[in-house]
PyMOL Python script that loads the backbone (N, CA, C, O; Angstrom):
from pymol import cmd

cmd.read_pdbstr("""\
ATOM      1  N   UNK A   1      -1.716  23.850  -9.058  1.00  0.00           N
ATOM      2  CA  UNK A   1      -2.876  24.335  -8.555  1.00  0.00           C
ATOM      3  C   UNK A   1      -3.869  24.520  -9.629  1.00  0.00           C
ATOM      4  O   UNK A   1      -4.350  25.626  -9.875  1.00  0.00           O
ATOM      5  N   UNK A   2      -4.199  23.374 -10.313  1.00  0.00           N
ATOM      6  CA  UNK A   2      -4.930  23.344 -11.572  1.00  0.00           C
ATOM      7  C   UNK A   2      -6.310  23.828 -11.579  1.00  0.00           C
ATOM      8  O   UNK A   2      -6.656  24.447 -12.586  1.00  0.00           O
ATOM      9  N   UNK A   3      -7.181  23.657 -10.618  1.00  0.00           N
ATOM     10  CA  UNK A   3      -8.579  23.933 -10.724  1.00  0.00           C
ATOM     11  C   UNK A   3      -8.871  25.374 -10.367  1.00  0.00           C
ATOM     12  O   UNK A   3     -10.019  25.810 -10.461  1.00  0.00           O
ATOM     13  N   UNK A   4      -7.911  26.088  -9.980  1.00  0.00           N
ATOM     14  CA  UNK A   4      -8.156  27.419  -9.538  1.00  0.00           C
ATOM     15  C   UNK A   4      -7.630  28.441 -10.540  1.00  0.00           C
ATOM     16  O   UNK A   4      -6.757  28.150 -11.358  1.00  0.00           O
ATOM     17  N   UNK A   5      -8.156  29.577 -10.457  1.00  0.00           N
ATOM     18  CA  UNK A   5      -7.645  30.678 -11.290  1.00  0.00           C
ATOM     19  C   UNK A   5      -6.174  30.913 -11.010  1.00  0.00           C
ATOM     20  O   UNK A   5      -5.837  31.186  -9.858  1.00  0.00           O
ATOM     21  N   UNK A   6      -5.264  30.827 -11.986  1.00  0.00           N
ATOM     22  CA  UNK A   6      -3.848  30.965 -11.686  1.00  0.00           C
ATOM     23  C   UNK A   6      -3.540  32.349 -11.140  1.00  0.00           C
ATOM     24  O   UNK A   6      -2.596  32.478 -10.361  1.00  0.00           O
ATOM     25  N   UNK A   7      -4.273  33.385 -11.500  1.00  0.00           N
ATOM     26  CA  UNK A   7      -3.964  34.692 -10.926  1.00  0.00           C
ATOM     27  C   UNK A   7      -4.357  34.704  -9.409  1.00  0.00           C
ATOM     28  O   UNK A   7      -3.668  35.329  -8.602  1.00  0.00           O
ATOM     29  N   UNK A   8      -5.456  34.016  -9.036  1.00  0.00           N
ATOM     30  CA  UNK A   8      -5.793  33.907  -7.614  1.00  0.00           C
ATOM     31  C   UNK A   8      -4.811  33.153  -6.831  1.00  0.00           C
ATOM     32  O   UNK A   8      -4.457  33.549  -5.720  1.00  0.00           O
ATOM     33  N   UNK A   9      -4.330  32.020  -7.397  1.00  0.00           N
ATOM     34  CA  UNK A   9      -3.298  31.259  -6.738  1.00  0.00           C
ATOM     35  C   UNK A   9      -1.999  32.023  -6.617  1.00  0.00           C
ATOM     36  O   UNK A   9      -1.366  31.963  -5.564  1.00  0.00           O
ATOM     37  N   UNK A  10      -1.578  32.727  -7.627  1.00  0.00           N
ATOM     38  CA  UNK A  10      -0.458  33.597  -7.547  1.00  0.00           C
ATOM     39  C   UNK A  10      -0.519  34.638  -6.412  1.00  0.00           C
ATOM     40  O   UNK A  10       0.417  34.876  -5.649  1.00  0.00           O
ATOM     41  N   UNK A  11      -1.720  35.225  -6.389  1.00  0.00           N
ATOM     42  CA  UNK A  11      -1.976  36.321  -5.326  1.00  0.00           C
ATOM     43  C   UNK A  11      -1.827  35.676  -4.007  1.00  0.00           C
ATOM     44  O   UNK A  11      -1.150  36.203  -3.125  1.00  0.00           O
ATOM     45  N   UNK A  12      -2.482  34.469  -3.832  1.00  0.00           N
ATOM     46  CA  UNK A  12      -2.467  33.864  -2.521  1.00  0.00           C
ATOM     47  C   UNK A  12      -0.959  33.547  -2.158  1.00  0.00           C
ATOM     48  O   UNK A  12      -0.486  33.812  -1.053  1.00  0.00           O
ATOM     49  N   UNK A  13      -0.273  32.976  -3.149  1.00  0.00           N
ATOM     50  CA  UNK A  13       1.112  32.626  -2.733  1.00  0.00           C
ATOM     51  C   UNK A  13       2.005  33.891  -2.388  1.00  0.00           C
ATOM     52  O   UNK A  13       2.848  33.809  -1.495  1.00  0.00           O
ATOM     53  N   UNK A  14       1.825  34.983  -3.056  1.00  0.00           N
ATOM     54  CA  UNK A  14       2.476  36.223  -2.745  1.00  0.00           C
ATOM     55  C   UNK A  14       2.121  36.601  -1.280  1.00  0.00           C
ATOM     56  O   UNK A  14       3.011  36.798  -0.453  1.00  0.00           O
ATOM     57  N   UNK A  15       0.778  36.699  -0.973  1.00  0.00           N
ATOM     58  CA  UNK A  15       0.361  37.069   0.244  1.00  0.00           C
ATOM     59  C   UNK A  15       0.836  36.054   1.327  1.00  0.00           C
ATOM     60  O   UNK A  15       1.290  36.475   2.391  1.00  0.00           O
ATOM     61  N   UNK A  16       0.737  34.741   1.069  1.00  0.00           N
ATOM     62  CA  UNK A  16       1.147  33.809   2.120  1.00  0.00           C
ATOM     63  C   UNK A  16       2.667  33.953   2.369  1.00  0.00           C
ATOM     64  O   UNK A  16       3.123  33.846   3.507  1.00  0.00           O
ATOM     65  N   UNK A  17       3.396  34.181   1.358  1.00  0.00           N
ATOM     66  CA  UNK A  17       4.874  34.299   1.522  1.00  0.00           C
ATOM     67  C   UNK A  17       5.242  35.488   2.293  1.00  0.00           C
ATOM     68  O   UNK A  17       6.348  35.535   2.831  1.00  0.00           O
ATOM     69  N   UNK A  18       4.364  36.504   2.396  1.00  0.00           N
ATOM     70  CA  UNK A  18       4.619  37.685   3.191  1.00  0.00           C
ATOM     71  C   UNK A  18       4.139  37.457   4.683  1.00  0.00           C
ATOM     72  O   UNK A  18       4.356  38.291   5.562  1.00  0.00           O
ATOM     73  N   UNK A  19       3.522  36.356   4.886  1.00  0.00           N
ATOM     74  CA  UNK A  19       3.022  36.144   6.316  1.00  0.00           C
ATOM     75  C   UNK A  19       1.590  36.335   6.491  1.00  0.00           C
ATOM     76  O   UNK A  19       1.174  36.282   7.648  1.00  0.00           O
ATOM     77  N   UNK A  20       0.763  36.548   5.550  1.00  0.00           N
ATOM     78  CA  UNK A  20      -0.587  36.821   5.688  1.00  0.00           C
ATOM     79  C   UNK A  20      -1.250  35.551   6.055  1.00  0.00           C
ATOM     80  O   UNK A  20      -1.350  34.648   5.225  1.00  0.00           O
ATOM     81  N   UNK A  21      -1.756  35.427   7.386  1.00  0.00           N
ATOM     82  CA  UNK A  21      -2.383  34.245   7.917  1.00  0.00           C
ATOM     83  C   UNK A  21      -3.520  33.683   7.107  1.00  0.00           C
ATOM     84  O   UNK A  21      -3.580  32.482   6.843  1.00  0.00           O
ATOM     85  N   UNK A  22      -4.397  34.531   6.726  1.00  0.00           N
ATOM     86  CA  UNK A  22      -5.514  34.135   5.905  1.00  0.00           C
ATOM     87  C   UNK A  22      -5.132  33.580   4.625  1.00  0.00           C
ATOM     88  O   UNK A  22      -5.694  32.562   4.218  1.00  0.00           O
ATOM     89  N   UNK A  23      -4.240  34.148   3.962  1.00  0.00           N
ATOM     90  CA  UNK A  23      -3.695  33.697   2.699  1.00  0.00           C
ATOM     91  C   UNK A  23      -2.986  32.340   2.927  1.00  0.00           C
ATOM     92  O   UNK A  23      -3.133  31.449   2.090  1.00  0.00           O
ATOM     93  N   UNK A  24      -2.286  32.163   3.939  1.00  0.00           N
ATOM     94  CA  UNK A  24      -1.610  30.890   4.171  1.00  0.00           C
ATOM     95  C   UNK A  24      -2.748  29.743   4.365  1.00  0.00           C
ATOM     96  O   UNK A  24      -2.675  28.646   3.811  1.00  0.00           O
ATOM     97  N   UNK A  25      -3.749  30.118   5.178  1.00  0.00           N
ATOM     98  CA  UNK A  25      -4.888  29.146   5.357  1.00  0.00           C
ATOM     99  C   UNK A  25      -5.538  28.849   3.928  1.00  0.00           C
ATOM    100  O   UNK A  25      -5.727  27.677   3.603  1.00  0.00           O
ATOM    101  N   UNK A  26      -5.854  29.805   3.146  1.00  0.00           N
ATOM    102  CA  UNK A  26      -6.491  29.653   1.883  1.00  0.00           C
ATOM    103  C   UNK A  26      -5.559  28.854   0.885  1.00  0.00           C
ATOM    104  O   UNK A  26      -6.033  28.053   0.079  1.00  0.00           O
ATOM    105  N   UNK A  27      -4.334  29.093   0.977  1.00  0.00           N
ATOM    106  CA  UNK A  27      -3.387  28.422   0.121  1.00  0.00           C
ATOM    107  C   UNK A  27      -3.337  26.887   0.550  1.00  0.00           C
ATOM    108  O   UNK A  27      -3.207  25.973  -0.264  1.00  0.00           O
ATOM    109  N   UNK A  28      -3.449  26.724   1.852  1.00  0.00           N
ATOM    110  CA  UNK A  28      -3.487  25.237   2.303  1.00  0.00           C
ATOM    111  C   UNK A  28      -4.718  24.643   1.749  1.00  0.00           C
ATOM    112  O   UNK A  28      -4.648  23.491   1.320  1.00  0.00           O
ATOM    113  N   UNK A  29      -5.899  25.318   1.702  1.00  0.00           N
ATOM    114  CA  UNK A  29      -7.083  24.803   1.072  1.00  0.00           C
ATOM    115  C   UNK A  29      -6.945  24.452  -0.333  1.00  0.00           C
ATOM    116  O   UNK A  29      -7.472  23.422  -0.755  1.00  0.00           O
ATOM    117  N   UNK A  30      -6.209  25.307  -1.170  1.00  0.00           N
ATOM    118  CA  UNK A  30      -5.926  25.129  -2.498  1.00  0.00           C
ATOM    119  C   UNK A  30      -5.095  23.820  -2.651  1.00  0.00           C
ATOM    120  O   UNK A  30      -5.505  23.023  -3.496  1.00  0.00           O
ATOM    121  N   UNK A  31      -4.043  23.515  -1.980  1.00  0.00           N
ATOM    122  CA  UNK A  31      -3.225  22.400  -2.032  1.00  0.00           C
ATOM    123  C   UNK A  31      -4.041  21.197  -1.583  1.00  0.00           C
ATOM    124  O   UNK A  31      -3.889  20.118  -2.155  1.00  0.00           O
ATOM    125  N   UNK A  32      -4.968  21.354  -0.504  1.00  0.00           N
ATOM    126  CA  UNK A  32      -5.659  20.214  -0.031  1.00  0.00           C
ATOM    127  C   UNK A  32      -6.593  19.636  -1.054  1.00  0.00           C
ATOM    128  O   UNK A  32      -6.969  18.469  -0.937  1.00  0.00           O
ATOM    129  N   UNK A  33      -6.980  20.376  -2.029  1.00  0.00           N
ATOM    130  CA  UNK A  33      -7.965  19.875  -3.081  1.00  0.00           C
ATOM    131  C   UNK A  33      -7.216  19.350  -4.295  1.00  0.00           C
ATOM    132  O   UNK A  33      -7.841  18.830  -5.219  1.00  0.00           O
ATOM    133  N   UNK A  34      -5.931  19.469  -4.317  1.00  0.00           N
ATOM    134  CA  UNK A  34      -5.155  18.991  -5.439  1.00  0.00           C
ATOM    135  C   UNK A  34      -4.730  17.485  -5.278  1.00  0.00           C
ATOM    136  O   UNK A  34      -4.751  16.895  -4.198  1.00  0.00           O
ATOM    137  N   UNK A  35      -4.369  16.968  -6.392  1.00  0.00           N
ATOM    138  CA  UNK A  35      -3.931  15.533  -6.427  1.00  0.00           C
ATOM    139  C   UNK A  35      -2.532  15.263  -6.608  1.00  0.00           C
ATOM    140  O   UNK A  35      -2.130  14.099  -6.628  1.00  0.00           O
ATOM    141  N   UNK A  36      -1.729  16.280  -6.745  1.00  0.00           N
ATOM    142  CA  UNK A  36      -0.292  16.154  -6.972  1.00  0.00           C
ATOM    143  C   UNK A  36       0.433  15.313  -5.878  1.00  0.00           C
ATOM    144  O   UNK A  36      -0.077  15.124  -4.774  1.00  0.00           O
ATOM    145  N   UNK A  37       1.650  14.816  -6.242  1.00  0.00           N
ATOM    146  CA  UNK A  37       2.405  14.111  -5.291  1.00  0.00           C
ATOM    147  C   UNK A  37       2.819  14.741  -3.982  1.00  0.00           C
ATOM    148  O   UNK A  37       3.053  14.107  -2.954  1.00  0.00           O
ATOM    149  N   UNK A  38       2.889  16.118  -4.128  1.00  0.00           N
ATOM    150  CA  UNK A  38       3.296  16.898  -2.921  1.00  0.00           C
ATOM    151  C   UNK A  38       2.076  17.708  -2.308  1.00  0.00           C
ATOM    152  O   UNK A  38       2.242  18.523  -1.401  1.00  0.00           O
ATOM    153  N   UNK A  39       0.902  17.440  -2.839  1.00  0.00           N
ATOM    154  CA  UNK A  39      -0.214  18.244  -2.392  1.00  0.00           C
ATOM    155  C   UNK A  39      -0.474  18.271  -0.814  1.00  0.00           C
ATOM    156  O   UNK A  39      -0.578  19.299  -0.145  1.00  0.00           O
ATOM    157  N   UNK A  40      -0.557  17.019  -0.359  1.00  0.00           N
ATOM    158  CA  UNK A  40      -0.817  16.956   1.129  1.00  0.00           C
ATOM    159  C   UNK A  40       0.324  17.555   1.940  1.00  0.00           C
ATOM    160  O   UNK A  40       0.044  18.202   2.949  1.00  0.00           O
ATOM    161  N   UNK A  41       1.562  17.390   1.579  1.00  0.00           N
ATOM    162  CA  UNK A  41       2.762  17.970   2.245  1.00  0.00           C
ATOM    163  C   UNK A  41       2.522  19.543   2.216  1.00  0.00           C
ATOM    164  O   UNK A  41       2.586  20.182   3.266  1.00  0.00           O
ATOM    165  N   UNK A  42       2.253  20.138   1.042  1.00  0.00           N
ATOM    166  CA  UNK A  42       2.152  21.545   0.938  1.00  0.00           C
ATOM    167  C   UNK A  42       0.994  22.037   1.682  1.00  0.00           C
ATOM    168  O   UNK A  42       1.071  23.079   2.333  1.00  0.00           O
ATOM    169  N   UNK A  43      -0.122  21.312   1.617  1.00  0.00           N
ATOM    170  CA  UNK A  43      -1.281  21.794   2.384  1.00  0.00           C
ATOM    171  C   UNK A  43      -1.036  21.824   3.874  1.00  0.00           C
ATOM    172  O   UNK A  43      -1.341  22.803   4.557  1.00  0.00           O
ATOM    173  N   UNK A  44      -0.470  20.714   4.372  1.00  0.00           N
ATOM    174  CA  UNK A  44      -0.021  20.684   5.787  1.00  0.00           C
ATOM    175  C   UNK A  44       1.036  21.846   6.198  1.00  0.00           C
ATOM    176  O   UNK A  44       0.985  22.394   7.299  1.00  0.00           O
ATOM    177  N   UNK A  45       1.937  22.146   5.270  1.00  0.00           N
ATOM    178  CA  UNK A  45       2.840  23.140   5.576  1.00  0.00           C
ATOM    179  C   UNK A  45       2.179  24.553   5.691  1.00  0.00           C
ATOM    180  O   UNK A  45       2.465  25.306   6.622  1.00  0.00           O
ATOM    181  N   UNK A  46       1.322  24.875   4.754  1.00  0.00           N
ATOM    182  CA  UNK A  46       0.575  26.174   4.869  1.00  0.00           C
ATOM    183  C   UNK A  46      -0.406  26.194   6.037  1.00  0.00           C
ATOM    184  O   UNK A  46      -0.543  27.220   6.703  1.00  0.00           O
ATOM    185  N   UNK A  47      -1.084  25.095   6.294  1.00  0.00           N
ATOM    186  CA  UNK A  47      -2.024  25.090   7.469  1.00  0.00           C
ATOM    187  C   UNK A  47      -1.203  25.247   8.688  1.00  0.00           C
ATOM    188  O   UNK A  47      -1.598  25.991   9.586  1.00  0.00           O
ATOM    189  N   UNK A  48      -0.035  24.569   8.790  1.00  0.00           N
ATOM    190  CA  UNK A  48       0.878  24.690   9.933  1.00  0.00           C
ATOM    191  C   UNK A  48       1.246  26.149  10.226  1.00  0.00           C
ATOM    192  O   UNK A  48       1.143  26.622  11.358  1.00  0.00           O
ATOM    193  N   UNK A  49       1.670  26.835   9.185  1.00  0.00           N
ATOM    194  CA  UNK A  49       2.116  28.147   9.350  1.00  0.00           C
ATOM    195  C   UNK A  49       0.968  29.052   9.784  1.00  0.00           C
ATOM    196  O   UNK A  49       1.144  29.894  10.666  1.00  0.00           O
ATOM    197  N   UNK A  50      -0.253  28.881   9.148  1.00  0.00           N
ATOM    198  CA  UNK A  50      -1.392  29.685   9.542  1.00  0.00           C
ATOM    199  C   UNK A  50      -1.768  29.381  10.989  1.00  0.00           C
ATOM    200  O   UNK A  50      -2.097  30.294  11.745  1.00  0.00           O
ATOM    201  N   UNK A  51      -1.721  28.073  11.392  1.00  0.00           N
ATOM    202  CA  UNK A  51      -2.116  27.656  12.714  1.00  0.00           C
ATOM    203  C   UNK A  51      -1.112  28.340  13.730  1.00  0.00           C
ATOM    204  O   UNK A  51      -1.540  28.807  14.786  1.00  0.00           O
ATOM    205  N   UNK A  52       0.209  28.390  13.400  1.00  0.00           N
ATOM    206  CA  UNK A  52       1.176  28.930  14.338  1.00  0.00           C
ATOM    207  C   UNK A  52       0.929  30.491  14.483  1.00  0.00           C
ATOM    208  O   UNK A  52       1.415  31.142  15.407  1.00  0.00           O
ATOM    209  N   UNK A  53       0.177  31.001  13.544  1.00  0.00           N
ATOM    210  CA  UNK A  53      -0.109  32.452  13.698  1.00  0.00           C
ATOM    211  C   UNK A  53      -1.402  32.701  14.358  1.00  0.00           C
ATOM    212  O   UNK A  53      -1.796  33.858  14.511  1.00  0.00           O
ATOM    213  N   UNK A  54      -2.129  31.623  14.782  1.00  0.00           N
ATOM    214  CA  UNK A  54      -3.327  31.768  15.516  1.00  0.00           C
ATOM    215  C   UNK A  54      -4.615  31.379  14.772  1.00  0.00           C
ATOM    216  O   UNK A  54      -5.700  31.453  15.348  1.00  0.00           O
ATOM    217  N   UNK A  55      -4.516  30.991  13.583  1.00  0.00           N
ATOM    218  CA  UNK A  55      -5.678  30.603  12.798  1.00  0.00           C
ATOM    219  C   UNK A  55      -6.320  29.221  13.238  1.00  0.00           C
ATOM    220  O   UNK A  55      -5.790  28.170  12.879  1.00  0.00           O
ATOM    221  N   UNK A  56      -7.375  29.228  13.958  1.00  0.00           N
ATOM    222  CA  UNK A  56      -8.009  28.008  14.537  1.00  0.00           C
ATOM    223  C   UNK A  56      -8.497  27.146  13.346  1.00  0.00           C
ATOM    224  O   UNK A  56      -8.334  25.928  13.416  1.00  0.00           O
ATOM    225  N   UNK A  57      -9.056  27.670  12.309  1.00  0.00           N
ATOM    226  CA  UNK A  57      -9.504  26.838  11.183  1.00  0.00           C
ATOM    227  C   UNK A  57      -8.308  26.033  10.631  1.00  0.00           C
ATOM    228  O   UNK A  57      -8.478  24.863  10.288  1.00  0.00           O
ATOM    229  N   UNK A  58      -7.150  26.607  10.541  1.00  0.00           N
ATOM    230  CA  UNK A  58      -5.933  25.957  10.011  1.00  0.00           C
ATOM    231  C   UNK A  58      -5.526  24.782  10.938  1.00  0.00           C
ATOM    232  O   UNK A  58      -5.050  23.753  10.460  1.00  0.00           O
ATOM    233  N   UNK A  59      -5.718  24.946  12.268  1.00  0.00           N
ATOM    234  CA  UNK A  59      -5.343  23.893  13.232  1.00  0.00           C
ATOM    235  C   UNK A  59      -6.233  22.615  12.838  1.00  0.00           C
ATOM    236  O   UNK A  59      -5.739  21.493  12.734  1.00  0.00           O
ATOM    237  N   UNK A  60      -7.557  22.884  12.633  1.00  0.00           N
ATOM    238  CA  UNK A  60      -8.439  21.758  12.330  1.00  0.00           C
ATOM    239  C   UNK A  60      -8.110  21.084  11.028  1.00  0.00           C
ATOM    240  O   UNK A  60      -8.113  19.856  10.938  1.00  0.00           O
ATOM    241  N   UNK A  61      -7.811  21.922   9.959  1.00  0.00           N
ATOM    242  CA  UNK A  61      -7.381  21.474   8.664  1.00  0.00           C
ATOM    243  C   UNK A  61      -6.163  20.669   8.692  1.00  0.00           C
ATOM    244  O   UNK A  61      -6.040  19.633   8.039  1.00  0.00           O
ATOM    245  N   UNK A  62      -5.172  21.208   9.535  1.00  0.00           N
ATOM    246  CA  UNK A  62      -3.841  20.543   9.615  1.00  0.00           C
ATOM    247  C   UNK A  62      -4.019  19.129  10.184  1.00  0.00           C
ATOM    248  O   UNK A  62      -3.408  18.178   9.694  1.00  0.00           O
ATOM    249  N   UNK A  63      -4.830  18.999  11.185  1.00  0.00           N
ATOM    250  CA  UNK A  63      -5.167  17.683  11.757  1.00  0.00           C
ATOM    251  C   UNK A  63      -5.810  16.732  10.852  1.00  0.00           C
ATOM    252  O   UNK A  63      -5.538  15.531  10.873  1.00  0.00           O
ATOM    253  N   UNK A  64      -6.703  17.285  10.017  1.00  0.00           N
ATOM    254  CA  UNK A  64      -7.391  16.437   9.012  1.00  0.00           C
ATOM    255  C   UNK A  64      -6.370  15.962   7.974  1.00  0.00           C
ATOM    256  O   UNK A  64      -6.391  14.804   7.558  1.00  0.00           O
ATOM    257  N   UNK A  65      -5.472  16.874   7.558  1.00  0.00           N
ATOM    258  CA  UNK A  65      -4.426  16.476   6.597  1.00  0.00           C
ATOM    259  C   UNK A  65      -3.496  15.363   7.155  1.00  0.00           C
ATOM    260  O   UNK A  65      -3.176  14.379   6.488  1.00  0.00           O
ATOM    261  N   UNK A  66      -3.093  15.590   8.412  1.00  0.00           N
ATOM    262  CA  UNK A  66      -2.178  14.670   9.088  1.00  0.00           C
ATOM    263  C   UNK A  66      -2.855  13.166   9.072  1.00  0.00           C
ATOM    264  O   UNK A  66      -2.133  12.189   8.874  1.00  0.00           O
ATOM    265  N   UNK A  67      -4.190  13.030   9.275  1.00  0.00           N
ATOM    266  CA  UNK A  67      -4.736  11.839   9.328  1.00  0.00           C
ATOM    267  C   UNK A  67      -4.680  11.030   7.957  1.00  0.00           C
ATOM    268  O   UNK A  67      -4.949   9.829   7.933  1.00  0.00           O
ATOM    269  N   UNK A  68      -4.345  11.690   6.905  1.00  0.00           N
ATOM    270  CA  UNK A  68      -4.199  11.164   5.585  1.00  0.00           C
ATOM    271  C   UNK A  68      -2.788  11.009   5.080  1.00  0.00           C
ATOM    272  O   UNK A  68      -2.515  10.577   3.960  1.00  0.00           O
ATOM    273  N   UNK A  69      -1.869  11.410   6.027  1.00  0.00           N
ATOM    274  CA  UNK A  69      -0.504  11.329   5.745  1.00  0.00           C
ATOM    275  C   UNK A  69       0.339  10.431   6.372  1.00  0.00           C
ATOM    276  O   UNK A  69      -0.017  10.029   7.480  1.00  0.00           O
ATOM    277  N   UNK A  70       1.534   9.968   5.837  1.00  0.00           N
ATOM    278  CA  UNK A  70       2.452   9.084   6.522  1.00  0.00           C
ATOM    279  C   UNK A  70       3.261  10.011   7.458  1.00  0.00           C
ATOM    280  O   UNK A  70       3.271  11.236   7.345  1.00  0.00           O
ATOM    281  N   UNK A  71       3.929   9.320   8.379  1.00  0.00           N
ATOM    282  CA  UNK A  71       4.812  10.007   9.273  1.00  0.00           C
ATOM    283  C   UNK A  71       5.892  10.802   8.568  1.00  0.00           C
ATOM    284  O   UNK A  71       6.233  11.932   8.916  1.00  0.00           O
ATOM    285  N   UNK A  72       6.397  10.134   7.563  1.00  0.00           N
ATOM    286  CA  UNK A  72       7.436  10.778   6.703  1.00  0.00           C
ATOM    287  C   UNK A  72       6.975  11.994   6.088  1.00  0.00           C
ATOM    288  O   UNK A  72       7.686  12.999   6.109  1.00  0.00           O
ATOM    289  N   UNK A  73       5.761  11.983   5.502  1.00  0.00           N
ATOM    290  CA  UNK A  73       5.188  13.168   4.839  1.00  0.00           C
ATOM    291  C   UNK A  73       4.891  14.284   5.884  1.00  0.00           C
ATOM    292  O   UNK A  73       5.169  15.441   5.572  1.00  0.00           O
ATOM    293  N   UNK A  74       4.365  14.026   7.057  1.00  0.00           N
ATOM    294  CA  UNK A  74       4.205  14.930   8.161  1.00  0.00           C
ATOM    295  C   UNK A  74       5.544  15.611   8.567  1.00  0.00           C
ATOM    296  O   UNK A  74       5.627  16.824   8.757  1.00  0.00           O
ATOM    297  N   UNK A  75       6.537  14.788   8.680  1.00  0.00           N
ATOM    298  CA  UNK A  75       7.873  15.249   9.021  1.00  0.00           C
ATOM    299  C   UNK A  75       8.482  16.226   7.904  1.00  0.00           C
ATOM    300  O   UNK A  75       9.174  17.202   8.193  1.00  0.00           O
ATOM    301  N   UNK A  76       8.176  15.886   6.711  1.00  0.00           N
ATOM    302  CA  UNK A  76       8.640  16.750   5.547  1.00  0.00           C
ATOM    303  C   UNK A  76       7.813  18.097   5.549  1.00  0.00           C
ATOM    304  O   UNK A  76       8.379  19.154   5.269  1.00  0.00           O
ATOM    305  N   UNK A  77       6.558  18.056   5.847  1.00  0.00           N
ATOM    306  CA  UNK A  77       5.752  19.263   5.918  1.00  0.00           C
ATOM    307  C   UNK A  77       6.212  20.200   7.012  1.00  0.00           C
ATOM    308  O   UNK A  77       6.275  21.421   6.865  1.00  0.00           O
ATOM    309  N   UNK A  78       6.540  19.523   8.164  1.00  0.00           N
ATOM    310  CA  UNK A  78       7.033  20.361   9.325  1.00  0.00           C
ATOM    311  C   UNK A  78       8.388  20.899   9.028  1.00  0.00           C
ATOM    312  O   UNK A  78       8.702  22.030   9.398  1.00  0.00           O
ATOM    313  N   UNK A  79       9.202  20.123   8.372  1.00  0.00           N
ATOM    314  CA  UNK A  79      10.544  20.703   7.930  1.00  0.00           C
ATOM    315  C   UNK A  79      10.486  21.826   7.050  1.00  0.00           C
ATOM    316  O   UNK A  79      11.206  22.813   7.197  1.00  0.00           O
ATOM    317  N   UNK A  80       9.536  21.680   6.020  1.00  0.00           N
ATOM    318  CA  UNK A  80       9.331  22.871   5.100  1.00  0.00           C
ATOM    319  C   UNK A  80       8.860  24.127   5.871  1.00  0.00           C
ATOM    320  O   UNK A  80       9.327  25.244   5.650  1.00  0.00           O
ATOM    321  N   UNK A  81       7.960  23.885   6.737  1.00  0.00           N
ATOM    322  CA  UNK A  81       7.413  25.057   7.618  1.00  0.00           C
ATOM    323  C   UNK A  81       8.514  25.743   8.382  1.00  0.00           C
ATOM    324  O   UNK A  81       8.583  26.971   8.430  1.00  0.00           O
ATOM    325  N   UNK A  82       9.401  24.924   8.998  1.00  0.00           N
ATOM    326  CA  UNK A  82      10.504  25.474   9.825  1.00  0.00           C
ATOM    327  C   UNK A  82      11.519  26.125   8.910  1.00  0.00           C
ATOM    328  O   UNK A  82      12.113  27.117   9.334  1.00  0.00           O
ATOM    329  N   UNK A  83      11.775  25.670   7.709  1.00  0.00           N
ATOM    330  CA  UNK A  83      12.646  26.337   6.801  1.00  0.00           C
ATOM    331  C   UNK A  83      12.029  27.580   6.309  1.00  0.00           C
ATOM    332  O   UNK A  83      12.775  28.523   6.046  1.00  0.00           O
ATOM    333  N   UNK A  84      10.782  27.694   6.156  1.00  0.00           N
ATOM    334  CA  UNK A  84      10.145  28.875   5.727  1.00  0.00           C
ATOM    335  C   UNK A  84      10.216  29.894   6.764  1.00  0.00           C
ATOM    336  O   UNK A  84      10.461  31.061   6.459  1.00  0.00           O
ATOM    337  N   UNK A  85      10.011  29.523   8.013  1.00  0.00           N
ATOM    338  CA  UNK A  85      10.211  30.461   9.171  1.00  0.00           C
ATOM    339  C   UNK A  85      11.589  30.861   9.357  1.00  0.00           C
ATOM    340  O   UNK A  85      11.779  32.016   9.737  1.00  0.00           O
ATOM    341  N   UNK A  86      12.577  30.110   9.157  1.00  0.00           N
ATOM    342  CA  UNK A  86      13.956  30.453   9.260  1.00  0.00           C
ATOM    343  C   UNK A  86      14.430  31.458   8.169  1.00  0.00           C
ATOM    344  O   UNK A  86      15.268  32.332   8.390  1.00  0.00           O
ATOM    345  N   UNK A  87      13.832  31.258   6.997  1.00  0.00           N
ATOM    346  CA  UNK A  87      14.144  32.079   5.823  1.00  0.00           C
ATOM    347  C   UNK A  87      13.578  33.517   6.167  1.00  0.00           C
ATOM    348  O   UNK A  87      14.256  34.521   5.945  1.00  0.00           O
ATOM    349  N   UNK A  88      12.417  33.572   6.670  1.00  0.00           N
ATOM    350  CA  UNK A  88      11.831  34.892   7.030  1.00  0.00           C
ATOM    351  C   UNK A  88      12.647  35.549   8.115  1.00  0.00           C
ATOM    352  O   UNK A  88      12.889  36.754   8.044  1.00  0.00           O
ATOM    353  N   UNK A  89      13.082  34.810   9.114  1.00  0.00           N
ATOM    354  CA  UNK A  89      13.880  35.464  10.182  1.00  0.00           C
ATOM    355  C   UNK A  89      15.205  35.921   9.689  1.00  0.00           C
ATOM    356  O   UNK A  89      15.670  36.972  10.130  1.00  0.00           O
ATOM    357  N   UNK A  90      15.860  35.205   8.797  1.00  0.00           N
ATOM    358  CA  UNK A  90      17.092  35.616   8.211  1.00  0.00           C
ATOM    359  C   UNK A  90      16.832  36.852   7.316  1.00  0.00           C
ATOM    360  O   UNK A  90      17.656  37.766   7.297  1.00  0.00           O
ATOM    361  N   UNK A  91      15.757  36.896   6.610  1.00  0.00           N
ATOM    362  CA  UNK A  91      15.463  38.095   5.811  1.00  0.00           C
ATOM    363  C   UNK A  91      15.164  39.411   6.656  1.00  0.00           C
ATOM    364  O   UNK A  91      15.533  40.533   6.308  1.00  0.00           O
ATOM    365  N   UNK A  92      14.467  39.134   7.778  1.00  0.00           N
ATOM    366  CA  UNK A  92      14.202  40.311   8.631  1.00  0.00           C
ATOM    367  C   UNK A  92      15.491  40.829   9.276  1.00  0.00           C
ATOM    368  O   UNK A  92      15.630  42.030   9.510  1.00  0.00           O
ATOM    369  N   UNK A  93      16.456  39.901   9.571  1.00  0.00           N
ATOM    370  CA  UNK A  93      17.715  40.278  10.232  1.00  0.00           C
ATOM    371  C   UNK A  93      18.732  40.969   9.354  1.00  0.00           C
ATOM    372  O   UNK A  93      19.701  41.592   9.787  1.00  0.00           O
ATOM    373  N   UNK A  94      18.415  40.800   8.058  1.00  0.00           N
ATOM    374  CA  UNK A  94      19.369  41.411   7.087  1.00  0.00           C
ATOM    375  C   UNK A  94      19.139  42.892   6.829  1.00  0.00           C
ATOM    376  O   UNK A  94      19.866  43.502   6.045  1.00  0.00           O
TER     377      UNK A  94
END
""", "prot")
cmd.dss("prot")
cmd.show_as("cartoon", "prot")
cmd.util.cbc("prot")
cmd.orient("prot")
């Protein structure tokens, strides 16, 4: 997440990991502006999670990301979002 203040990115990650919908959306934006090999997948993942929580902005951004991704990349992003949700449910049940 090179172009952004590392402290801001760390804060967003912490908040996003706790389920903060706005932080998930903003973290998606951070990844969407990066050029790394995993950037689109990670952006889609975070937009997907925010969208599932009702963020309409994230739905639009997720669609935009999907238009730039291969089917395999979209599948990987969805797999990561499902894994994230499963981890949260397991943690809550413990």
